[in-house]
C-alpha positions as CSV (number, residue, x, y, z in Angstrom):
1,M,0.0,0.0,0.0
2,K,1.3,3.5,-0.9
3,T,2.0,5.9,1.9
4,I,0.3,9.3,1.7
5,C,2.4,12.4,1.5
6,M,3.4,14.4,4.6
7,D,0.9,17.2,4.1
8,E,-1.9,14.6,3.7
9,L,-0.7,12.9,6.8
10,L,-0.8,16.2,8.7
11,E,-4.4,16.6,7.7
12,V,-5.2,13.3,9.3
13,V,-3.8,14.3,12.7
14,G,-5.0,17.9,12.3
15,S,-3.5,20.9,10.6
16,N,-5.4,23.8,12.2
17,K,-6.5,22.4,15.5
18,K,-5.6,22.9,19.2
19,Y,-2.0,21.8,18.7
20,Q,-1.3,24.4,16.0
21,I,-3.1,27.2,18.0
22,M,-1.1,26.4,21.1
23,V,2.2,26.4,19.2
24,T,1.2,29.7,17.5
25,L,0.5,31.3,20.8
26,L,3.8,30.2,22.4
27,L,5.8,31.3,19.3
28,F,4.0,34.7,19.3
29,I,4.8,35.4,22.9
30,I,8.4,34.2,22.5
31,G,8.7,36.4,19.4
32,V,7.5,39.5,21.2
33,S,10.0,39.0,24.0
34,C,12.9,38.1,21.8
35,E,12.4,41.0,19.4
36,V,12.2,43.6,22.2
37,G,15.9,43.0,22.6
38,F,16.6,43.4,18.9
39,I,14.2,46.3,18.1
40,G,15.2,48.1,21.4
41,V,18.8,48.7,20.4
42,P,18.2,52.0,18.7
43,V,16.2,53.1,21.7
44,M,19.0,52.1,24.0
45,E,21.3,54.4,22.1
46,T,19.2,57.5,23.1
47,S,21.3,60.2,24.7
48,P,20.3,61.9,28.0
49,I,18.8,65.4,28.5
50,V,21.3,68.0,29.7
51,I,21.5,71.6,30.7
52,Y,24.4,73.5,29.1
53,T,25.6,77.1,28.6
54,D,26.8,78.2,25.2
55,E,29.6,80.7,24.4
56,N,27.1,83.7,24.9
57,G,26.2,82.5,28.4
58,T,22.7,81.4,27.3
59,Q,21.4,78.3,29.1
60,F,19.7,75.5,27.1
61,K,18.0,72.2,27.9
62,Q,17.9,69.5,25.3
63,I,19.1,66.0,24.4
64,I,22.9,66.0,24.2
65,N,24.7,65.8,20.9
66,Y,28.3,65.6,19.9
67,S,28.7,69.4,19.6
68,I,27.4,69.9,23.2
69,C,29.8,67.3,24.4
70,K,32.6,69.9,24.0
71,L,30.8,72.3,26.4
72,N,30.2,72.2,30.1
73,Y,26.9,70.4,30.7
74,T,24.9,68.8,33.5
75,I,22.9,65.6,33.0
76,L,19.3,65.7,34.1
77,E,18.9,62.0,35.1
78,S,15.4,62.6,36.4
79,E,14.2,63.8,33.0
80,S,16.4,61.5,30.8
81,K,15.2,58.1,29.7
82,S,16.9,54.9,30.8
83,S,19.3,53.7,28.1
84,W,22.7,52.1,27.5
85,A,24.1,55.5,26.3
86,L,23.4,57.0,29.7
87,D,24.3,54.0,32.0
88,Y,27.6,53.2,30.1
89,N,28.4,56.9,29.6
90,M,28.9,56.4,25.8
91,F,26.7,59.2,24.5
92,C,29.8,61.3,23.5
93,D,31.7,58.4,21.9
94,K,30.7,57.9,18.3
95,F,32.6,54.6,18.1
96,K,31.0,53.0,21.1
97,I,27.5,53.9,19.9
98,S,28.0,52.7,16.3
99,I,29.7,49.4,17.3
100,L,26.6,48.3,19.2
101,G,24.4,48.3,16.1
102,S,27.1,46.9,14.0
103,L,27.6,43.9,16.3
104,L,23.9,43.3,16.3
105,C,23.9,43.1,12.5
106,I,27.1,41.0,12.4
107,G,25.5,38.6,14.9
108,G,22.4,38.3,12.6
109,I,24.6,37.4,9.6
110,F,26.5,34.8,11.6
111,G,23.3,33.4,13.1
112,S,21.7,33.0,9.7
113,A,24.7,31.1,8.3
114,F,25.1,29.0,11.5
115,L,21.4,28.0,11.4
116,Q,21.7,26.7,7.9
117,Y,24.5,24.5,9.1
118,L,22.7,23.3,12.2
119,K,19.5,22.5,10.3
120,L,21.4,19.8,8.5
121,K,22.5,18.3,11.7
122,G,19.7,18.3,14.3
123,P,16.0,18.5,14.9
124,M,14.3,21.9,14.5
125,F,12.4,22.0,17.8
126,A,15.5,21.2,19.8
127,L,17.4,23.9,17.9
128,F,14.7,26.4,18.7
129,F,14.8,25.6,22.4
130,S,18.6,26.0,22.4
131,C,18.2,29.3,20.7
132,M,15.8,30.5,23.4
133,I,18.2,29.5,26.2
134,L,20.9,31.6,24.4
135,T,18.4,34.5,24.3
136,C,17.7,34.2,28.0
137,S,21.4,34.1,28.9
138,T,22.0,37.2,26.8
139,F,19.3,39.1,28.5
140,L,20.0,37.9,32.1
141,L,23.7,38.3,32.2
142,I,24.1,41.9,31.1
143,S,26.5,43.4,33.5
144,N,28.1,46.8,34.2
145,D,31.0,45.9,31.9
146,I,30.7,47.5,28.5
147,T,32.7,44.7,26.9
148,Y,30.0,42.2,27.9
149,L,27.4,44.6,26.4
150,Y,29.2,44.3,23.1
151,W,29.1,40.5,23.3
152,A,25.5,40.6,24.4
153,N,24.5,42.6,21.3
154,F,26.4,40.1,19.1
155,F,24.6,37.1,20.6
156,A,21.3,39.0,20.6
157,G,21.7,39.3,16.8
158,V,22.6,35.6,16.5
159,S,19.6,34.4,18.6
160,N,17.1,36.8,17.2
161,I,17.6,35.9,13.5
162,M,17.7,32.2,14.4
163,C,14.5,32.6,16.4
164,F,12.8,34.4,13.5
165,M,13.7,31.8,10.9
166,L,13.0,28.8,13.1
167,R,9.5,30.2,13.9
168,I,8.7,30.4,10.2
169,N,10.0,26.9,9.6
170,I,8.2,25.4,12.6
171,M,4.8,26.9,11.6
172,T,5.3,25.8,8.0
173,E,5.9,22.2,9.0
174,I,3.0,21.8,11.5
175,T,0.3,23.6,9.5
176,G,-1.4,22.5,6.3
177,P,-1.1,24.5,3.0
178,K,-4.6,26.0,3.4
179,Y,-4.0,27.6,6.8
180,R,-0.2,28.1,6.7
181,S,-0.2,31.7,5.7
182,Y,-2.7,32.7,8.4
183,F,-0.7,31.0,11.2
184,N,2.6,32.5,9.9
185,N,1.2,36.0,9.8
186,I,0.0,35.7,13.4
187,V,3.5,34.6,14.5
188,L,5.3,37.2,12.5
189,S,3.1,40.0,13.7
190,S,4.9,39.8,17.0
191,S,7.4,42.4,15.7
192,I,4.6,45.0,15.6
193,F,3.7,44.3,19.3
194,S,7.4,44.3,20.2
195,T,7.9,47.8,18.7
196,I,4.8,49.1,20.5
197,L,5.9,47.5,23.8
198,I,9.5,48.8,23.8
199,Y,8.6,52.3,22.9
200,Y,5.8,52.4,25.5
201,L,8.1,51.2,28.3
202,F,10.8,53.5,27.1
203,D,8.5,56.6,27.0
204,N,7.4,55.8,30.5
205,K,11.1,55.7,31.7
206,V,11.1,52.1,32.8
207,N,14.7,51.1,33.6
208,W,16.1,49.2,30.6
209,R,17.5,46.4,33.0
210,I,14.0,45.7,34.2
211,I,12.8,45.5,30.5
212,Y,15.5,43.1,29.5
213,F,15.3,41.0,32.7
214,G,11.5,40.8,32.4
215,N,11.7,39.7,28.8
216,A,14.3,37.0,29.7
217,I,11.9,35.6,32.3
218,I,9.0,35.5,29.8
219,V,11.2,33.8,27.2
220,L,12.4,31.3,29.7
221,I,8.9,30.4,30.9
222,T,7.4,30.2,27.4
223,S,10.4,28.2,26.2
224,L,10.0,25.6,29.0
225,C,6.3,25.4,28.1
226,F,7.2,25.0,24.4
227,R,9.6,22.2,25.3
228,Q,7.1,20.5,27.5
229,L,4.0,20.8,25.3
230,T,5.4,20.1,21.8
231,V,7.1,17.3,20.0
232,E,9.6,17.2,17.2
233,N,7.7,17.3,13.9
234,F,7.1,13.9,12.3
235,R,8.6,15.1,9.0
236,Y,12.0,15.2,10.6
237,Y,11.7,11.6,11.8
238,Y,10.4,10.5,8.4
239,T,13.4,12.1,6.7
240,N,15.8,10.3,9.0
241,K,13.8,7.1,8.7
242,D,13.2,7.0,12.5
243,Y,9.7,5.6,12.1
244,K,9.3,4.7,15.8
245,R,9.6,8.3,16.9
246,M,7.6,9.4,14.0
247,I,4.7,7.3,15.2
248,E,5.0,8.7,18.7
249,S,4.9,12.3,17.2
250,L,1.9,11.5,15.1
251,R,0.0,10.0,18.1
252,Y,0.9,13.0,20.3
253,I,-0.4,15.5,17.8
254,S,-3.5,13.5,17.0
255,K,-4.3,13.1,20.7
256,F,-3.8,16.9,21.3
257,N,-6.1,17.6,18.4
258,S,-8.7,15.0,19.6
259,K,-8.2,12.9,16.4
260,E,-6.4,9.9,17.8
261,K,-9.3,7.5,17.0
262,N,-9.1,8.3,13.2
263,P,-9.1,5.0,11.3
264,Q,-7.0,6.5,8.5
265,L,-4.4,7.4,11.1
266,E,-4.2,3.9,12.4
267,A,-3.9,2.6,8.8
268,E,-1.0,4.9,8.1
269,I,0.7,4.1,11.4
270,K,0.4,0.4,10.6
271,K,2.4,1.0,7.3
272,F,5.2,2.6,9.3
273,Q,5.1,-0.1,11.9
274,D,5.5,-2.7,9.1
275,K,8.6,-0.8,8.0
276,I,10.0,-0.9,11.6
277,D,9.3,-4.7,11.7
278,K,11.1,-5.2,8.4
279,E,14.1,-3.2,9.7
280,N,14.2,-5.2,12.9
281,K,14.0,-8.4,10.9
282,K,16.9,-7.4,8.7
283,T,19.0,-6.4,11.8
284,K,18.4,-9.8,13.4
285,Q,19.4,-11.6,10.1
286,R,22.7,-9.6,10.0
287,K,23.5,-10.7,13.5
288,Y,23.2,-14.3,12.6
């Protein structure tokens, strides 16, 4: 009997049911939190408000720029917004400010290339979870040392681009062709909410450490939920001819979607079980 294609098999276990909705929700929350760190970099470069006196003795109050840096000025911390530029005293250093954004972009390029290599070696869901742990570590371990801030920006670029690409791949694999674009659009809309969130918190002068620490906790909790509630997609096991785990993945998704009693599913599982039995038989024959 001919085995149906993977998209047809997905329809049998459910392609737009509770499992897909749950994964979409988790990826959306993770996306919002991860992208706050990425989108927030330009905000973190915002200079403080200062009072200064020009050559004519006139006093002004405004956001500091490089020309004011040459004058005598006083920082108004109570009126300035919390940022890296203020905390690390880099607002008058063009190199330090520019290197932050550059490292973020370099990290993104490296992460994209590294992900293409990793996808050939390991399961996608496990890669995604590892990426989330990297994101949490980046957010949680930011210290007062500016050298670490540079490294944090680099790894934020690495993890964010990997998170972005893996979310698309995961949703593409667990949803059917008919609903794929809808689920992907929901997941990718997280960047809009990230932008709104970071600018709202920034305008309300929330300390940037609280923002990053809070996002790290959210990523950690949702990542653990993702790890606990999802299974590696059966397509991966099928490609690697690991039919035993493929059956386990199919049964888990079908049970989550309340479709475990589908006769067609049992018929397809029997075909893969027959393949397992044949492989076991061949293995025993080789031993003897």
